[in-house]
C-alpha positions as CSV (number, residue, x, y, z in Angstrom):
1,M,-57.0,-122.3,-11.8
2,T,-58.7,-123.3,-8.5
3,K,-58.9,-120.6,-5.6
4,R,-56.5,-123.2,-3.3
5,Y,-54.0,-122.9,-5.9
6,F,-54.1,-119.1,-5.8
7,K,-54.1,-119.3,-2.3
8,K,-50.5,-121.5,-2.2
9,I,-49.1,-118.5,-4.3
10,L,-50.2,-116.1,-2.3
11,I,-48.9,-118.0,1.0
12,I,-45.5,-118.2,-1.0
13,L,-45.3,-114.5,-1.6
14,M,-46.4,-113.7,2.5
15,I,-43.5,-115.7,3.1
16,A,-40.9,-113.9,0.8
17,L,-42.4,-110.9,2.6
18,F,-42.0,-111.9,5.7
19,S,-39.0,-114.2,6.1
20,A,-37.1,-112.1,7.3
21,Y,-38.8,-111.5,10.6
22,N,-39.6,-115.0,11.6
23,F,-43.1,-115.9,10.4
24,F,-42.9,-119.0,9.1
25,P,-45.4,-121.2,7.1
26,K,-46.8,-123.2,10.2
27,Q,-48.3,-119.6,10.8
28,I,-49.1,-118.2,7.8
29,I,-52.5,-120.3,6.8
30,L,-54.3,-117.3,5.8
31,A,-57.6,-118.1,5.7
32,Q,-57.7,-120.0,9.2
33,Q,-55.0,-118.3,11.5
34,A,-56.4,-117.1,14.5
35,E,-53.7,-114.5,14.4
36,S,-53.0,-112.4,11.5
37,R,-49.5,-111.5,10.4
38,L,-50.6,-107.9,9.7
39,G,-52.5,-107.7,12.9
40,P,-51.0,-106.3,16.2
41,E,-48.7,-108.9,17.2
42,N,-47.4,-109.2,20.9
43,F,-48.8,-105.7,21.7
44,R,-51.2,-107.2,24.3
45,D,-48.1,-108.6,26.6
46,T,-46.1,-105.2,26.2
47,I,-49.3,-103.3,27.5
48,N,-49.8,-105.3,30.7
49,D,-46.0,-104.9,30.9
50,I,-46.2,-101.4,30.8
51,G,-49.0,-101.2,33.3
52,T,-47.2,-103.5,35.6
53,N,-44.6,-100.8,35.5
54,I,-47.1,-97.8,36.2
55,V,-48.4,-98.9,39.2
56,I,-45.5,-100.0,41.4
57,I,-44.0,-96.7,40.1
58,D,-47.4,-95.2,41.1
59,N,-47.0,-97.0,44.4
60,Y,-43.4,-95.8,45.2
61,A,-44.4,-92.1,44.0
62,N,-47.2,-91.9,46.3
63,N,-45.1,-93.0,49.2
64,I,-42.4,-90.3,48.7
65,K,-45.1,-87.5,47.8
66,E,-47.0,-88.1,51.2
67,K,-43.7,-88.7,53.7
68,Q,-43.0,-85.7,55.9
69,I,-39.6,-84.4,55.5
70,P,-37.8,-84.3,58.7
71,Q,-36.3,-81.2,59.9
72,L,-33.2,-83.2,61.4
73,N,-33.3,-80.2,64.2
74,A,-32.2,-83.0,66.5
75,L,-29.7,-84.0,65.5
76,K,-26.8,-81.9,66.8
77,S,-23.6,-83.7,66.0
78,V,-24.2,-83.0,62.0
79,S,-23.2,-80.3,60.3
80,D,-25.6,-77.8,59.1
81,S,-24.0,-78.5,55.4
82,L,-24.9,-82.2,55.6
83,K,-28.2,-81.2,56.6
84,K,-29.2,-79.0,53.9
85,D,-28.0,-81.5,51.5
86,I,-30.4,-84.2,52.7
87,T,-32.9,-82.1,53.1
88,K,-32.3,-81.1,49.5
89,N,-32.1,-84.6,48.4
90,M,-35.5,-85.3,49.8
91,H,-37.3,-82.2,48.3
92,D,-35.9,-83.3,45.0
93,A,-37.5,-86.9,45.6
94,K,-40.4,-85.4,46.1
95,N,-40.3,-83.1,42.7
96,N,-39.2,-86.1,40.7
97,A,-42.3,-88.4,42.3
98,N,-44.3,-85.2,41.2
99,H,-42.9,-84.9,37.4
100,W,-43.9,-88.7,37.1
101,F,-48.0,-87.9,38.3
102,N,-47.7,-84.6,36.3
103,Q,-46.0,-85.7,33.4
104,L,-44.4,-88.7,32.2
105,K,-47.4,-91.1,33.6
106,P,-49.6,-89.4,31.4
107,D,-47.0,-89.6,28.1
108,I,-46.6,-93.2,29.0
109,R,-50.5,-93.6,29.0
110,N,-50.9,-91.9,25.5
111,S,-48.3,-94.6,24.2
112,I,-51.3,-97.0,25.0
113,E,-54.2,-94.5,23.7
114,Q,-51.5,-94.1,19.7
115,I,-52.7,-98.0,20.0
116,I,-56.4,-97.4,20.3
117,T,-56.2,-94.4,18.2
118,F,-54.2,-96.7,15.6
119,N,-57.2,-99.3,15.5
120,D,-60.1,-96.6,14.8
121,I,-57.4,-95.5,11.8
122,F,-57.0,-98.9,10.1
123,Q,-61.0,-99.6,10.8
124,S,-61.6,-96.7,8.7
125,R,-58.6,-97.5,6.1
126,Y,-60.0,-100.6,6.3
127,Q,-63.2,-100.2,4.3
128,Y,-61.2,-98.3,1.4
129,I,-58.8,-101.2,1.1
130,L,-62.0,-103.3,0.7
131,K,-63.4,-101.1,-2.0
132,A,-60.1,-101.1,-3.9
133,I,-59.8,-104.5,-3.6
134,E,-63.5,-105.3,-4.8
135,Q,-62.7,-102.4,-7.8
136,K,-59.4,-104.2,-8.5
137,D,-57.8,-100.9,-8.0
138,N,-54.1,-101.8,-7.2
139,K,-53.1,-97.7,-7.5
140,K,-55.6,-97.3,-4.8
141,L,-54.5,-100.2,-2.5
142,N,-51.1,-99.3,-2.6
143,L,-52.3,-95.4,-1.8
144,E,-54.2,-96.9,1.5
145,I,-51.1,-99.1,2.9
146,E,-48.9,-96.2,2.0
147,Q,-51.4,-94.5,4.8
148,L,-50.7,-97.2,7.1
149,C,-47.5,-97.3,6.8
150,K,-47.2,-93.4,7.6
151,E,-49.5,-93.8,11.0
152,I,-47.1,-96.8,12.0
153,S,-44.1,-94.6,11.3
154,E,-45.2,-91.7,13.1
155,N,-46.3,-93.9,16.3
156,K,-43.0,-95.3,16.3
157,Q,-41.3,-91.8,16.5
158,K,-43.6,-90.7,19.0
159,V,-42.9,-93.7,21.6
160,D,-38.9,-93.1,20.4
161,A,-39.3,-89.6,21.9
162,L,-40.9,-90.6,25.0
163,V,-38.1,-93.6,25.6
164,K,-35.7,-90.6,25.0
165,D,-37.4,-88.6,27.7
166,L,-37.9,-91.5,30.2
167,T,-34.1,-92.2,30.0
168,A,-33.2,-88.8,30.4
169,F,-35.2,-89.0,33.7
170,R,-33.9,-92.0,34.7
171,N,-30.4,-90.8,34.6
172,N,-31.7,-87.6,36.3
173,L,-32.8,-90.1,39.1
174,N,-29.8,-91.8,39.3
175,K,-27.8,-88.8,39.9
176,D,-30.2,-87.8,42.7
177,I,-30.2,-91.3,44.2
178,T,-26.2,-91.1,44.7
179,S,-26.0,-87.8,46.0
180,F,-29.0,-89.6,48.6
181,Q,-26.7,-92.2,49.2
182,N,-23.8,-90.5,49.9
183,N,-25.2,-88.0,52.4
184,A,-27.2,-90.8,54.0
185,N,-24.0,-93.1,54.5
186,Q,-22.0,-89.8,55.9
187,L,-25.2,-89.5,58.4
188,Q,-24.9,-92.9,59.4
189,V,-21.5,-92.7,60.2
190,K,-22.1,-89.3,62.3
191,M,-24.8,-91.1,64.2
192,S,-23.7,-94.6,65.0
193,M,-20.6,-92.7,66.5
194,S,-23.0,-91.6,69.5
195,N,-26.1,-94.5,68.8
196,A,-24.7,-97.9,68.1
197,D,-28.7,-99.1,67.2
198,I,-28.3,-97.4,64.0
199,P,-27.0,-99.6,62.0
200,L,-29.6,-102.1,63.1
201,I,-32.3,-100.0,62.5
202,K,-31.4,-99.4,58.9
203,E,-31.1,-102.9,58.4
204,Q,-34.3,-103.1,59.6
205,I,-35.5,-100.5,56.9
206,D,-34.2,-102.0,54.5
207,Y,-35.3,-105.5,54.9
208,Y,-39.0,-104.3,55.1
209,N,-38.6,-102.0,51.9
210,R,-37.3,-105.3,50.3
211,I,-40.4,-106.9,52.1
212,I,-42.4,-104.1,50.2
213,K,-40.8,-104.5,46.7
214,T,-41.6,-108.3,46.6
215,A,-45.0,-108.1,47.7
216,N,-46.1,-105.1,45.3
217,K,-45.0,-107.2,42.1
218,K,-47.7,-109.9,43.7
219,I,-50.4,-107.3,44.0
220,V,-49.7,-105.3,40.4
221,G,-50.0,-108.9,39.2
222,G,-53.8,-108.9,39.9
223,S,-55.1,-105.6,40.4
224,V,-54.4,-104.0,37.1
225,L,-56.1,-106.7,35.5
226,C,-59.1,-106.2,38.2
227,C,-58.8,-102.3,37.6
228,A,-59.4,-103.2,34.0
229,G,-62.2,-105.6,34.7
230,I,-60.8,-108.8,34.2
231,L,-59.7,-111.4,35.7
232,C,-60.1,-110.6,39.1
233,I,-61.3,-114.0,40.6
234,A,-57.9,-115.4,39.2
235,G,-55.8,-112.5,40.5
236,G,-57.6,-112.3,44.1
237,P,-55.2,-114.6,46.2
238,L,-51.7,-113.0,44.7
239,I,-53.7,-109.7,45.8
240,K,-54.5,-110.8,49.0
241,E,-51.2,-112.4,50.0
242,G,-49.1,-109.6,48.7
243,K,-51.3,-106.9,50.4
244,E,-50.7,-108.7,54.0
245,E,-47.1,-109.0,53.2
246,K,-47.1,-105.5,52.3
247,E,-49.4,-104.1,55.1
248,D,-47.3,-105.8,57.9
249,A,-44.2,-104.3,56.3
250,E,-45.3,-100.8,56.3
251,Y,-47.0,-101.5,60.0
252,Q,-43.3,-102.5,61.4
253,I,-41.8,-99.7,59.5
254,S,-44.6,-97.4,61.7
255,M,-44.0,-99.4,64.8
256,L,-40.3,-98.5,64.6
257,E,-40.9,-95.0,63.9
258,R,-43.1,-94.9,67.1
259,K,-40.7,-96.8,69.7
260,I,-37.6,-94.9,68.9
261,S,-36.3,-91.2,70.0
262,D,-37.2,-88.1,67.5
263,I,-33.2,-88.5,66.2
264,E,-33.6,-92.2,65.4
265,K,-36.7,-91.3,63.9
266,E,-35.3,-88.8,61.5
267,F,-32.9,-91.5,60.5
268,V,-35.7,-94.3,59.8
269,V,-38.1,-91.6,57.6
270,L,-35.0,-90.4,55.3
271,T,-33.8,-94.1,55.2
272,D,-37.1,-95.0,54.0
273,I,-37.5,-92.4,51.5
274,E,-33.8,-93.2,50.1
275,N,-35.1,-96.9,49.5
276,K,-38.5,-96.0,47.5
277,F,-36.4,-93.4,45.6
278,T,-34.1,-96.5,44.6
279,N,-37.3,-98.5,43.9
280,M,-38.8,-96.3,42.0
281,A,-35.5,-95.8,39.7
282,D,-35.4,-99.5,39.0
283,M,-39.1,-99.7,37.7
284,I,-38.5,-96.4,35.5
285,G,-35.9,-98.7,34.0
286,K,-38.1,-101.2,33.2
287,A,-41.0,-99.0,31.8
288,I,-38.1,-97.8,29.2
289,D,-37.6,-101.5,28.3
290,S,-41.4,-101.7,28.2
291,L,-41.6,-99.0,26.1
292,Q,-38.7,-99.8,23.5
293,H,-40.3,-103.1,22.9
294,I,-43.9,-101.2,21.9
295,S,-41.3,-99.4,19.4
296,N,-40.0,-102.5,18.4
297,H,-43.2,-103.8,17.7
298,W,-44.4,-100.6,15.7
299,H,-41.1,-101.2,13.6
300,V,-41.9,-104.6,13.0
301,M,-45.3,-103.9,11.9
302,G,-43.9,-100.9,9.9
303,A,-41.4,-103.3,8.3
304,K,-44.0,-105.8,6.9
305,Y,-46.4,-103.1,5.8
306,N,-43.5,-101.6,3.7
307,N,-42.7,-105.1,2.0
308,L,-46.4,-105.4,1.3
309,L,-46.4,-101.9,0.1
310,K,-43.7,-103.2,-2.7
311,H,-46.0,-106.0,-4.1
312,T,-49.4,-104.2,-4.3
313,K,-49.2,-102.4,-7.5
314,N,-48.9,-106.1,-9.2
315,M,-50.9,-108.2,-7.3
316,K,-53.1,-110.3,-9.3
317,V,-57.1,-110.2,-8.6
318,E,-57.0,-114.0,-6.6
319,E,-54.2,-112.4,-4.4
320,L,-55.6,-109.5,-3.6
321,Q,-58.7,-112.0,-2.4
322,L,-56.4,-113.4,-0.1
323,L,-55.2,-110.5,1.0
324,E,-58.6,-109.6,1.8
325,E,-59.1,-112.3,4.1
326,E,-55.8,-111.5,5.8
327,L,-56.7,-108.1,6.3
328,H,-60.4,-108.9,7.2
329,I,-58.6,-110.9,10.5
330,A,-56.3,-108.1,11.0
331,K,-59.1,-106.2,11.8
332,T,-60.8,-108.3,14.0
333,N,-57.1,-108.6,16.2
334,W,-57.4,-104.8,16.3
335,E,-60.9,-104.4,17.6
336,E,-60.1,-107.1,20.3
337,L,-56.7,-105.3,21.6
338,K,-58.4,-101.7,21.3
339,R,-60.7,-103.6,24.0
340,F,-58.4,-104.5,26.0
341,A,-56.2,-101.3,25.6
342,E,-59.1,-99.2,26.7
343,K,-60.1,-101.1,29.8
344,F,-56.5,-101.3,30.9
345,N,-56.0,-97.5,30.2
346,Q,-59.3,-96.4,32.3
347,G,-57.7,-98.6,35.3
348,L,-54.5,-97.4,34.8
349,K,-56.2,-93.4,35.4
350,Q,-55.9,-94.3,39.1
351,N,-52.8,-93.3,41.5
352,D,-53.1,-95.4,44.0
353,I,-54.0,-98.7,42.5
354,I,-51.4,-101.2,44.7
355,D,-53.2,-99.3,47.8
356,R,-56.7,-99.9,46.7
357,A,-56.3,-103.7,45.8
358,K,-58.0,-104.4,48.7
359,D,-61.2,-103.5,47.0
360,Y,-60.6,-106.3,44.1
361,N,-59.8,-108.6,46.8
362,H,-63.0,-110.7,46.9
């Protein structure tokens, strides 16, 4: 029998293994494909999504942290209890911003670190798998694949735990935001009775924050990659456009604060914090979605390796040789992903990527 004949046999075997996960013959030409079915499919795009979420959340959280909480002393027509509730709302927003930086952001970056670490484990196990194949030791091969399955399962469990933590955080944020919005609405009604400009001021603040929200997405489209040291030239024009829009909107908010009375100024500050707090919660939801995708990737990979595990004990010599080719491609894929993830994670150490975007605007 020729090697070509046995390659056909292994292709049929791989189709049987992976058909439940939509990996079809066109992409399973094992020795020739650029991406291994046993490699880190789809992880790169999801890492990019997670980075985008982190950067935008950072920006909102930084803005909330840096805002001076107004004393509300000038609001004579507002009850002390409402002032107290609103002050608590603003402190809660700051506490949530701090919790993001101190706990949740590092945990999310650790989920990227897990991908990097798995590469190191895979590279190490690959050497033992190679020896098992060379020695035609199916039992040893089975044990090595089992270890990879275990690592994959543990990584999925860690990401699932983080999704649970982030979901709880998001739910608490939503409760705080609802309270903040209810109290802010009461304040607006009270202030509007004596100041007809209040509804217009709120409308202006809301408008400028919508511009900031859109601008952040433009900036982050290029700035994360610049921090990672790649694609700065391609991302430059988008960063420049978003940066100009964001700076103008923030400038308009600051000018609004300067032109109006102390009473109106305090209303502007709390309305701005409320907007950024709400947008931060929205991005937390998107971060949860991205992490769930990471969990799904680990799940699919685990299913593929577990299916492979069922067949390793009975693999023939020719099938082992072709499996070696497949794993060699996977090895290269993991190495490439590690380099990308390391650069990406390094860039995400900063807490102010959007505000520093001008540094990459060349």
